[in-house]
C-alpha positions as MATLAB code, in Angstrom:
seq = 'MRHIGFSTGALALADFRTALKILATLPLDAVELSALRENELFPLLDSFDDLDLRHFHHVSIHAPSRISPEFEVVAATRLAAFARRGLPIIVHPDAINDWDLWSPMGRMLCIENMDKRKPIGRTADELRRIFQHVPTASFCFDIGHARQIDPTMNEAWRIVTEFGSRLSQVHISEVGTSSRHERLSFASKMAFQQVAHLIPESVPLILETPVTAETAMEEVQEVSAALPLSTQQAA';
ca = [
     -29.340   -4.390   97.017;
     -25.861   -3.350   95.830;
     -23.187   -2.573   98.430;
     -21.480    0.625   97.686;
     -18.552    2.633   99.279;
     -15.308    4.218   98.863;
     -11.510    3.607   99.252;
     -10.411    5.657  102.289;
      -7.660    6.952   99.930;
     -10.229    8.584   97.571;
     -11.642   10.550  100.422;
      -8.549   11.340  102.299;
      -5.392   10.455  100.894;
      -3.184    8.499  103.302;
      -5.513    9.492  106.314;
      -8.022    6.491  106.894;
      -9.355    7.960  110.049;
     -10.435   11.027  108.488;
     -11.828    8.981  105.523;
     -13.882    6.770  108.022;
     -15.309    9.942  109.706;
     -16.610   11.211  106.487;
     -17.985    7.720  105.645;
     -19.737    7.592  108.953;
     -22.159   10.512  107.896;
     -23.067    8.920  104.507;
     -25.547    6.088  103.891;
     -22.983    3.674  102.296;
     -22.050    0.163  103.661;
     -18.827   -0.799  101.937;
     -15.229    0.434  102.459;
     -11.674   -0.338  101.389;
      -8.984    0.468  103.865;
      -6.207    1.793  101.780;
      -2.537    1.500  102.572;
      -1.013    2.297   99.021;
       2.554    3.242  100.493;
       4.622    0.804  102.613;
       4.781    3.235  105.605;
       0.998    3.421  105.691;
       0.305   -0.533  106.130;
       1.362   -1.081  109.726;
      -0.187    2.048  111.280;
      -3.557    0.986  109.651;
      -3.037   -2.707  110.654;
      -2.012   -1.725  114.040;
      -5.212    0.424  114.448;
      -7.836   -1.886  112.882;
      -9.400   -3.497  116.053;
      -9.977    0.099  117.414;
     -11.709    1.266  114.305;
     -15.556    1.354  114.458;
     -16.692   -0.624  111.206;
     -19.789   -2.031  112.434;
     -22.164   -0.349  109.953;
     -20.127   -1.773  106.979;
     -21.306   -4.896  105.218;
     -18.077   -5.123  103.231;
     -14.628   -4.274  104.376;
     -11.366   -4.851  102.493;
      -7.731   -3.930  102.748;
      -5.546   -2.575   99.876;
      -1.970   -3.435  100.223;
       0.684   -1.140   99.177;
       0.976   -0.849   95.300;
       4.731   -1.115   95.424;
       6.444   -3.779   97.871;
      10.097   -4.172   98.080;
      11.457   -7.777   98.719;
      12.620   -7.079  102.150;
       9.425   -5.598  103.260;
       7.345   -8.331  101.443;
       7.775  -11.142  104.192;
       6.525   -9.124  107.117;
       3.900   -7.474  104.845;
       2.363  -10.803  103.763;
       2.505  -12.196  107.127;
       0.796   -9.403  108.768;
      -1.930   -9.255  105.958;
      -2.496  -13.035  106.141;
      -3.771  -12.593  109.667;
      -6.574  -10.258  108.413;
      -7.190  -12.681  105.459;
      -7.866  -15.403  107.980;
     -10.456  -13.135  109.563;
     -12.252  -13.048  106.321;
     -11.076   -9.725  104.873;
     -10.326   -9.493  101.210;
      -6.695   -8.245  100.646;
      -6.351   -6.350   97.445;
      -3.091   -6.745   95.847;
      -1.482   -5.155   92.695;
       0.208   -8.333   90.906;
       3.305   -6.457   89.914;
       3.932   -5.744   93.839;
       4.380   -9.449   94.342;
       8.023  -10.730   94.279;
       7.256  -14.155   95.968;
       3.964  -15.694   95.122;
       4.425  -18.434   97.720;
       4.133  -15.821  100.562;
       0.589  -14.756   99.208;
      -0.947  -18.212   97.993;
      -1.839  -19.343  101.540;
      -4.458  -16.565  101.722;
      -6.619  -18.499   99.125;
      -9.589  -16.556   98.028;
      -9.061  -13.626  100.411;
      -6.067  -12.704   98.092;
      -7.828  -10.409   95.584;
      -5.783   -9.689   92.482;
      -6.496   -6.428   90.733;
      -6.299   -5.775   86.995;
      -3.748   -3.157   86.175;
      -3.485    0.155   84.085;
      -1.073    0.776   81.069;
       1.803    1.829   83.415;
       2.302   -1.716   84.709;
       4.212   -4.640   82.880;
       1.662   -7.424   83.899;
      -1.890   -7.894   84.959;
      -3.490   -5.488   82.266;
      -5.353   -8.190   80.096;
      -7.166  -11.378   80.398;
      -4.279  -13.021   78.862;
      -1.880  -11.412   81.439;
      -4.208  -12.340   84.385;
      -4.492  -15.933   83.291;
      -0.754  -16.276   83.718;
      -1.002  -14.613   87.148;
      -3.766  -16.854   88.393;
      -1.746  -19.860   87.578;
       0.504  -18.642   90.452;
      -2.343  -18.259   92.871;
      -5.079  -20.513   91.541;
      -7.433  -20.054   94.429;
      -7.250  -16.132   94.613;
     -10.178  -14.030   93.696;
     -10.373  -10.841   91.608;
     -10.855   -7.165   91.887;
     -12.000   -5.789   88.747;
     -10.937   -2.107   88.082;
     -13.255   -1.062   85.404;
     -11.433    2.173   84.843;
      -8.284    0.449   84.319;
      -9.550   -1.902   81.745;
     -11.384    1.060   79.810;
      -7.790    2.788   79.847;
      -6.262   -0.414   78.343;
      -9.078   -0.740   75.835;
     -11.648    2.164   75.320;
     -13.860   -0.307   73.341;
     -14.452   -2.238   76.395;
     -13.791   -5.512   74.521;
     -10.929   -6.269   76.919;
     -13.206   -5.397   79.875;
     -15.814   -7.876   78.631;
     -13.116  -10.607   78.160;
     -11.891  -10.196   81.669;
     -15.068  -10.133   83.506;
     -16.307  -13.071   81.297;
     -13.256  -15.051   82.026;
     -12.834  -14.369   85.758;
     -16.298  -13.428   86.819;
     -16.416  -16.489   88.940;
     -13.526  -14.896   90.873;
     -14.915  -11.415   91.277;
     -15.299  -10.247   94.780;
     -15.020   -6.412   94.399;
     -15.077   -3.849   91.741;
     -12.963   -0.689   91.635;
     -14.627    2.183   89.741;
     -13.403    5.555   88.605;
     -12.419    7.347   85.463;
      -8.745    6.494   84.865;
      -7.180    9.321   82.615;
      -4.129    9.106   80.156;
      -1.843    9.802   83.113;
      -3.285    6.880   85.131;
      -4.742    9.126   87.714;
      -8.243    8.401   89.155;
     -10.759   10.863   88.099;
     -14.531   11.338   88.742;
     -16.801    9.671   85.982;
     -17.717   11.503   82.775;
     -20.584   11.017   80.462;
     -17.979    8.840   78.190;
     -16.926    6.412   81.071;
     -20.437    6.127   82.271;
     -21.537    4.957   78.684;
     -18.560    2.617   78.384;
     -19.169    1.074   81.844;
     -22.644    0.365   81.050;
     -21.719   -2.093   78.281;
     -20.216   -4.637   80.871;
     -22.714   -3.558   83.830;
     -24.752   -6.882   83.280;
     -21.758   -8.907   83.779;
     -21.463   -7.694   87.397;
     -23.538   -9.472   89.925;
     -25.568   -7.333   92.352;
     -23.791   -9.115   95.242;
     -20.328   -7.863   94.294;
     -19.350   -4.519   96.124;
     -18.571   -1.470   94.274;
     -15.626    0.531   95.822;
     -15.278    4.125   94.377;
     -11.708    5.430   93.808;
     -12.894    8.836   92.572;
     -11.513   11.781   94.297;
     -14.360   13.434   96.163;
     -15.208   15.635   99.108;
     -17.739   14.962  101.849;
     -20.059   17.273  100.014;
     -19.804   15.686   96.565;
     -19.518   12.006   97.643;
     -23.093   11.061   97.197;
     -23.114   12.907   93.873;
     -20.634   10.545   92.629;
     -22.374    7.529   93.995;
     -25.404    8.537   91.842;
     -23.204    8.641   88.824;
     -21.833    5.233   89.739;
     -25.205    3.790   90.117;
     -26.219    5.150   86.701;
     -23.054    3.724   85.224;
     -23.457    0.346   86.599;
     -27.309   -0.102   86.871;
     -28.850   -3.411   88.051;
     -30.237   -5.374   84.967;
     -33.809   -6.473   85.228;
     -32.721  -10.138   85.838;
     -30.183   -8.958   88.667;
     -32.864   -6.860   90.359;
     -35.572   -9.512   90.205;
];
């Protein structure tokens, strides 16, 4: 069985408590606790132990997408404590200023591939250079970012083929030309199916598509069609 869920930011932007209330009503067992802005991080971390996460098989934390050098030391220190508890910490590589602050997280540091707006982390070649800084880190494959970079999905194939052994989470959405997350279209589903067989069943899928409580499960069905389990995986 594949573990599927949502980023809290997709369900309720910057409001993880509301997002968790929505998720509590849905038959999903994965969640990414999102703090995409610096001012969202500490309220999330301070509240973590009071959150009811018992029914989730997979829980991760998404660090801010932009981190100032003066904030980085305390942010990395606080997040490292959660990494030691076994929570993957999803990080945009362009947000890192000092790799030495993050490398002690080991495999719990989960580097995400980037969209076209970012200067690094977009391709297999760029990711290879990043993992030289953090050789034990794991990988969050954003399939929508990869399709935006190369709609043929050749780059996506290169990324997953080279870094598949590091894969610990998948982000899925359609990423438009403006780099905004959108719900899946027929075209994106067809594209994602080209690399679906490379994603093990054990790797959780985190939806970043903007949905409501009423439309969330419709989008989960679309994702299941876009990334079906192969016969070999399902066996």
